[in-house]
DOLUM-118165 format. One record per residue (C-alpha): residue in one letter; x, y, z. Coordinates in nm, 4 decimals. Example, Ala and Ser with C-alpha at 12.3 -4.5 7.8 and 13.67 -1.06 7.14 Angstrom:
BEGIN
SITE sedren        u        v        w
SITE      a   1.2300  -0.4500   0.7800
SITE      s   1.3670  -0.1060   0.7140
This chain:
BEGIN
SITE sedren        u        v        w
SITE      x   2.4642   2.4898  -0.0046
SITE      x   2.3678   2.4668  -0.3450
SITE      x   2.5166   2.1742  -0.5875
SITE      x   2.5047   2.3879  -0.8802
SITE      x   2.8248   2.2138  -1.0639
SITE      x   3.1025   2.0265  -1.0597
SITE      x   3.3247   2.2565  -0.8323
SITE      x   3.0669   2.1937  -0.5591
SITE      x   3.0627   1.8441  -0.2925
SITE      x   2.8546   1.7572  -0.0622
SITE      x   3.0835   1.5861   0.2761
SITE      x   2.9930   1.2742   0.3655
SITE      x   2.9420   1.4472   0.7076
SITE      x   2.6442   1.6690   0.5826
SITE      x   2.4853   1.3857   0.3027
SITE      x   2.4748   1.1653   0.6012
SITE      x   2.2541   1.4221   0.7896
SITE      x   2.0535   1.5201   0.4799
SITE      x   1.9399   1.1328   0.4719
SITE      x   1.8312   1.1440   0.8614
SITE      x   1.6403   1.4344   0.7921
SITE      x   1.5103   1.3329   0.4612
SITE      x   1.3679   0.9413   0.6331
SITE      x   1.2462   1.1685   0.9575
SITE      x   1.0179   1.2624   0.7158
SITE      x   0.9165   0.9287   0.6790
SITE      x   0.7722   0.9024   1.0306
SITE      x   0.4326   0.8384   0.9764
SITE      x   0.4786   0.5525   0.7439
SITE      x   0.5525   0.1744   0.8782
SITE      x   0.8617   0.0932   1.0248
SITE      x   0.9314  -0.1880   0.7431
SITE      x   0.9240   0.0776   0.4512
SITE      x   1.1866   0.3376   0.6972
SITE      x   1.4223   0.0923   0.7795
SITE      x   1.3949  -0.0341   0.3354
SITE      x   1.4745   0.2998   0.2999
SITE      x   1.8104   0.4028   0.5859
SITE      x   1.9664   0.0311   0.4467
SITE      x   1.8956   0.2337   0.0890
SITE      x   2.0496   0.5193   0.1869
SITE      x   2.3148   0.4049   0.3873
SITE      x   2.4678   0.2291   0.0669
SITE      x   2.5079   0.4959  -0.1070
SITE      x   2.6552   0.6622   0.1252
SITE      x   2.8824   0.3821   0.1776
SITE      x   2.9408   0.3836  -0.1999
SITE      x   2.9586   0.8573  -0.2001
SITE      x   3.3055   0.8670   0.0172
SITE      x   3.4698   0.5642  -0.1585
SITE      x   3.3701   0.7017  -0.5401
SITE      x   3.4666   1.0734  -0.4347
SITE      x   3.3371   1.1478  -0.7687
SITE      x   2.9569   1.1948  -0.7486
SITE      x   2.8862   1.5350  -0.8865
SITE      x   2.5022   1.4623  -0.8665
SITE      x   2.4326   1.4340  -1.2427
SITE      x   2.2783   1.0830  -1.4352
SITE      x   2.6019   0.9672  -1.4859
SITE      x   2.7176   0.9156  -1.1445
SITE      x   2.4035   0.7367  -1.0680
SITE      x   2.4260   0.4825  -1.4009
SITE      x   2.8195   0.4208  -1.2157
SITE      x   2.6155   0.3430  -0.8815
SITE      x   2.2973   0.1482  -1.0175
SITE      x   2.5731  -0.1052  -1.2479
SITE      x   2.7926  -0.0325  -0.8516
SITE      x   2.4452  -0.2639  -0.6971
SITE      x   2.4401  -0.4747  -1.0193
SITE      x   2.8244  -0.5734  -1.0717
SITE      x   3.0113  -0.5295  -0.7319
SITE      x   2.7014  -0.5727  -0.4648
SITE      x   2.5062  -0.8577  -0.6891
SITE      x   2.1540  -0.7401  -0.6364
SITE      x   1.9264  -0.8494  -0.7407
SITE      x   1.6087  -0.6749  -0.9970
SITE      x   1.3668  -0.4960  -0.7035
SITE      x   1.6833  -0.4428  -0.4474
SITE      x   1.8030  -0.2570  -0.7194
SITE      x   1.4295  -0.1231  -0.8272
SITE      x   1.3868  -0.0591  -0.4084
SITE      x   1.7714   0.0929  -0.4208
SITE      x   1.7157   0.3381  -0.7096
SITE      x   1.3558   0.4448  -0.5971
SITE      x   1.4691   0.5627  -0.2249
SITE      x   1.7700   0.7371  -0.3825
SITE      x   1.5688   0.9334  -0.6378
SITE      x   1.3269   1.0909  -0.3636
SITE      x   1.5697   1.1505  -0.1630
SITE      x   1.7162   1.3776  -0.4451
SITE      x   1.3891   1.5255  -0.4880
SITE      x   1.3701   1.6208  -0.1806
SITE      x   1.7194   1.7709  -0.1679
SITE      x   1.6066   1.9339  -0.5247
SITE      x   1.3003   2.1471  -0.3163
SITE      x   1.4928   2.2254  -0.0421
SITE      x   1.7313   2.4236  -0.3352
SITE      x   2.0121   2.2286  -0.2677
SITE      x   2.0443   2.0368  -0.5773
SITE      x   1.8847   2.1772  -0.9394
SITE      x   1.7683   1.8840  -1.0580
SITE      x   1.6447   1.5476  -0.9701
SITE      x   2.0174   1.3251  -1.0982
SITE      x   1.7868   1.0081  -1.0373
SITE      x   1.5149   1.0967  -1.2377
SITE      x   1.5311   0.8941  -1.5621
SITE      x   1.7494   0.6306  -1.4054
SITE      x   1.4896   0.3010  -1.2515
SITE      x   1.5265  -0.1139  -1.2999
SITE      x   1.2951  -0.2397  -1.4575
SITE      x   1.1258  -0.5656  -1.3198
SITE      x   1.0532  -0.8974  -1.4657
SITE      x   0.7844  -0.9659  -1.2605
SITE      x   0.6832  -1.3207  -1.1476
SITE      x   0.3973  -1.4283  -1.2594
SITE      x   0.4873  -1.7561  -1.0714
SITE      x   0.4258  -1.5575  -0.7393
SITE      x   0.1208  -1.5777  -0.5851
SITE      x  -0.0742  -1.2224  -0.6197
SITE      x  -0.2486  -1.1752  -0.2892
SITE      x  -0.1541  -0.9946   0.0294
SITE      x  -0.0444  -1.1255   0.3940
SITE      x  -0.1863  -1.0109   0.6947
SITE      x   0.1867  -0.8988   0.7440
SITE      x   0.1876  -0.6572   0.4266
SITE      x  -0.1916  -0.5366   0.4161
SITE      x  -0.1059  -0.4210   0.8056
SITE      x   0.1700  -0.2802   0.6383
SITE      x  -0.0733  -0.0814   0.4167
SITE      x  -0.3412   0.0504   0.6396
SITE      x  -0.0169   0.0557   0.8980
SITE      x   0.0638   0.3740   0.6798
SITE      x  -0.2643   0.5536   0.6640
SITE      x  -0.3036   0.8239   0.9823
SITE      x  -0.5804   0.8022   1.1769
SITE      x  -0.5549   1.1898   1.2413
SITE      x  -0.8460   1.2437   0.8907
SITE      x  -1.1821   1.1238   0.8705
SITE      x  -1.1008   1.0041   0.5298
SITE      x  -0.8135   0.7732   0.6605
SITE      x  -1.0569   0.6501   0.8830
SITE      x  -1.2626   0.5388   0.5949
SITE      x  -0.9639   0.4033   0.3824
SITE      x  -0.8633   0.1357   0.6740
SITE      x  -1.1943   0.0168   0.6912
SITE      x  -1.2669   0.0170   0.3569
SITE      x  -0.9429  -0.1703   0.2999
SITE      x  -1.0025  -0.4121   0.5529
SITE      x  -1.3408  -0.5169   0.4345
SITE      x  -1.2398  -0.6283   0.1324
SITE      x  -0.9005  -0.7830   0.2027
SITE      x  -1.1497  -1.0258   0.4456
SITE      x  -1.4146  -1.0216   0.2427
SITE      x  -1.3594  -1.0279  -0.1024
SITE      x  -1.5615  -0.8572  -0.2046
SITE      x  -1.5915  -0.5721  -0.4827
SITE      x  -1.5630  -0.2520  -0.5363
SITE      x  -1.9271  -0.2171  -0.6657
SITE      x  -2.0574  -0.3526  -0.3167
SITE      x  -1.8837  -0.1677  -0.1320
SITE      x  -2.0322   0.1763  -0.3385
SITE      x  -2.3334   0.0665  -0.2957
SITE      x  -2.3649  -0.0099   0.1187
SITE      x  -2.5766   0.1750   0.2992
SITE      x  -2.5410   0.2337   0.6943
SITE      x  -2.7877  -0.0793   0.7220
SITE      x  -2.5922  -0.2898   0.5625
SITE      x  -2.3224  -0.2553   0.8303
SITE      x  -2.5219  -0.4714   1.2182
SITE      x  -2.3731  -0.5115   1.5234
SITE      x  -2.5157  -0.8043   1.6199
SITE      x  -2.4205  -1.0468   1.9409
SITE      x  -2.1303  -0.8796   1.9972
SITE      x  -2.0281  -1.0018   1.6863
SITE      x  -1.9936  -0.7468   1.3426
SITE      x  -2.1858  -0.8029   1.0858
SITE      x  -2.1537  -0.7092   0.6595
SITE      x  -2.4724  -0.7768   0.4368
SITE      x  -2.5029  -0.7769   0.0761
SITE      x  -2.6837  -0.9268  -0.2232
SITE      x  -2.6088  -1.1866  -0.4541
SITE      x  -2.8544  -1.2574  -0.7188
SITE      x  -3.1264  -1.0839  -0.5298
SITE      x  -3.0714  -1.2469  -0.2178
SITE      x  -2.9440  -1.0642   0.1109
SITE      x  -2.5929  -1.2543   0.1973
SITE      x  -2.3786  -1.1991   0.5423
SITE      x  -2.0365  -1.2435   0.6415
SITE      x  -1.9232  -1.2141   0.9747
SITE      x  -1.6477  -0.9577   1.0494
SITE      x  -1.2930  -1.0693   1.2101
SITE      x  -1.3633  -0.7715   1.5933
SITE      x  -1.0534  -0.5527   1.3991
SITE      x  -1.2481  -0.4920   1.1012
SITE      x  -1.5938  -0.4241   1.2381
SITE      x  -1.4143  -0.1670   1.4867
SITE      x  -1.2201  -0.0353   1.2442
SITE      x  -1.5752   0.0607   1.0240
SITE      x  -1.7568   0.1749   1.3415
SITE      x  -1.4772   0.4154   1.3964
SITE      x  -1.4821   0.5969   1.1353
SITE      x  -1.8681   0.5295   1.1315
SITE      x  -1.8695   0.7280   1.4792
SITE      x  -1.6384   1.0076   1.3801
SITE      x  -1.7808   1.0868   1.0492
SITE      x  -2.1496   1.1251   1.1316
SITE      x  -2.0712   1.2550   1.4951
SITE      x  -2.1978   0.8849   1.6230
SITE      x  -2.5837   0.8736   1.4742
SITE      x  -2.5053   0.7796   1.1295
SITE      x  -2.8082   0.7214   0.9441
SITE      x  -2.9404   0.3632   0.7984
SITE      x  -3.0140   0.5367   0.4944
SITE      x  -2.6332   0.6686   0.4623
SITE      x  -2.3713   0.5392   0.2446
SITE      x  -2.1296   0.3043   0.4070
SITE      x  -1.9041   0.4367   0.2208
SITE      x  -1.8612   0.8203   0.1686
SITE      x  -1.6979   1.0292  -0.0674
SITE      x  -1.5302   1.3159   0.1051
SITE      x  -1.3829   1.5773  -0.1365
SITE      x  -1.5571   1.9293  -0.2181
SITE      x  -1.7583   1.8252  -0.5023
SITE      x  -1.9097   1.5502  -0.3659
SITE      x  -1.9336   1.5377  -0.0454
SITE      x  -2.1113   1.2592   0.2056
SITE      x  -2.2281   1.0968  -0.1499
SITE      x  -2.1605   0.7157  -0.1574
SITE      x  -1.7477   0.7003  -0.2856
SITE      x  -1.7787   0.6188  -0.6652
SITE      x  -1.6371   0.2279  -0.7847
SITE      x  -1.3831   0.4433  -0.9477
SITE      x  -1.3357   0.6609  -0.6337
SITE      x  -1.2563   0.3326  -0.4559
SITE      x  -1.0470   0.1834  -0.6547
SITE      x  -0.8271   0.4695  -0.7791
SITE      x  -0.8160   0.5822  -0.3737
SITE      x  -0.6576   0.1760  -0.3164
SITE      x  -0.3992   0.2365  -0.5875
SITE      x  -0.3302   0.5009  -0.3857
SITE      x  -0.2623   0.3657  -0.0529
SITE      x  -0.1185   0.0497  -0.1941
SITE      x   0.1491   0.2415  -0.4255
SITE      x   0.2088   0.4771  -0.1217
SITE      x   0.2525   0.2025   0.1445
SITE      x   0.5971   0.0607  -0.0573
SITE      x   0.5056  -0.2596  -0.0587
SITE      x   0.6058  -0.2542  -0.5027
SITE      x   0.9431  -0.1526  -0.4307
SITE      x   1.0252  -0.3892  -0.1977
SITE      x   0.8372  -0.6842  -0.3320
SITE      x   0.9706  -0.8150  -0.6722
SITE      x   0.5050  -0.8710  -0.7595
SITE      x   0.3295  -0.5576  -0.9113
SITE      x   0.0501  -0.5766  -0.6142
SITE      x  -0.2816  -0.4035  -0.7230
SITE      x  -0.6589  -0.3168  -0.5841
SITE      x  -0.7322  -0.7246  -0.6952
SITE      x  -0.4929  -0.8523  -0.4377
SITE      x  -0.6734  -0.7055  -0.1937
SITE      x  -0.9748  -0.9246  -0.3249
SITE      x  -0.7531  -1.2483  -0.3965
SITE      x  -0.6543  -1.2244  -0.0006
SITE      x  -1.0836  -1.1527   0.0949
SITE      x  -1.0443  -1.5008  -0.1148
SITE      x  -0.7513  -1.6375   0.1520
SITE      x  -0.8939  -1.5617   0.4537
SITE      x  -1.2260  -1.6694   0.4017
SITE      x  -1.0695  -2.0545   0.3156
SITE      x  -0.8712  -2.0217   0.6525
SITE      x  -1.1998  -1.9601   0.8525
SITE      x  -1.3471  -2.3133   0.6071
SITE      x  -1.5928  -2.1224   0.4792
SITE      x  -1.6883  -2.4241   0.1178
SITE      x  -1.6070  -2.3132  -0.1908
SITE      x  -1.8847  -2.2985  -0.2854
SITE      x  -1.9300  -1.9459  -0.0642
SITE      x  -1.6523  -1.8154  -0.1816
SITE      x  -1.7430  -1.8032  -0.5610
SITE      x  -2.0715  -1.6923  -0.4921
SITE      x  -1.9019  -1.3782  -0.3112
SITE      x  -1.6613  -1.3469  -0.5313
SITE      x  -1.9045  -1.4269  -0.7975
SITE      x  -1.6057  -1.6848  -0.9420
SITE      x  -1.7366  -1.8966  -1.2596
SITE      x  -1.4834  -2.1676  -1.1753
SITE      x  -1.4667  -2.4476  -0.8581
SITE      x  -1.0956  -2.4098  -0.9438
SITE      x  -1.0508  -2.1489  -0.8698
SITE      x  -1.2210  -2.1739  -0.5075
SITE      x  -1.0494  -2.4795  -0.3968
SITE      x  -0.6602  -2.3054  -0.4513
SITE      x  -0.7563  -2.0756  -0.2194
SITE      x  -0.6612  -2.2998   0.0157
SITE      x  -0.3173  -2.3956  -0.0709
SITE      x  -0.2095  -2.0072  -0.0016
SITE      x  -0.3362  -2.0165   0.3970
SITE      x  -0.0184  -2.0555   0.4932
SITE      x   0.1643  -1.7957   0.3235
SITE      x  -0.1218  -1.5662   0.4156
SITE      x  -0.0656  -1.5889   0.7769
SITE      x   0.3329  -1.5324   0.7568
């Protein structure tokens, strides 16, 4: 059925089936994302069934938004999430030629980003990002390895872009990453699951025989295949992966790639690294900035 004017109307049961089809397209996403979208669309279906005057135009979406604000008394970030789910659902219906336009396209909820909230990702949120990435293709394996490495070391995109395969070592069952600070070689032991992720990426990329002089993290675009991924390329990839995870839609803070580095600083503090060591790895200028990371360890591990 194609909805093109106010004489057309989908039944609630038809819309419910379509919403289930839409949710099915997120099967490769995290369970958290799927549950969030299911909850958001169930609320819309309830409104649609009771309202009986929803004809898929922008005014109807504004009425639904007002319903979330006044009747449900939702917080801004919850309304933002519910409208995002609705906007993507309507876009799905548009792509199936059921809707001619997306009436929710320009109906959004502004967020008051909370400056008081710590801008780092917890271990659970980092897992949510990597769980959303497919392991079936080599770029996905690379991105999982990159996100893992940054989130447990705090190393910058410039560090990763310059790394060679020889900078990743396995010694006495320990996975080690080598980088330079002030022309001196520095080393960090990685968590096993991060080391294994890097190892898996290199094995699949180089068929089990990586060259020591090859870039540790390569570009896989047609234009620059097998060359070291650029700093800009890394930042764009990290931004895209965070956006795809929907974390910013379920939290009241806008996470950026920098949040992964800050997570790395908290992780280093959690394994007993001294503030001076954290300052060196993250190239921080002020000791109090490094010292405060120990206060976030409990929140990081939640």
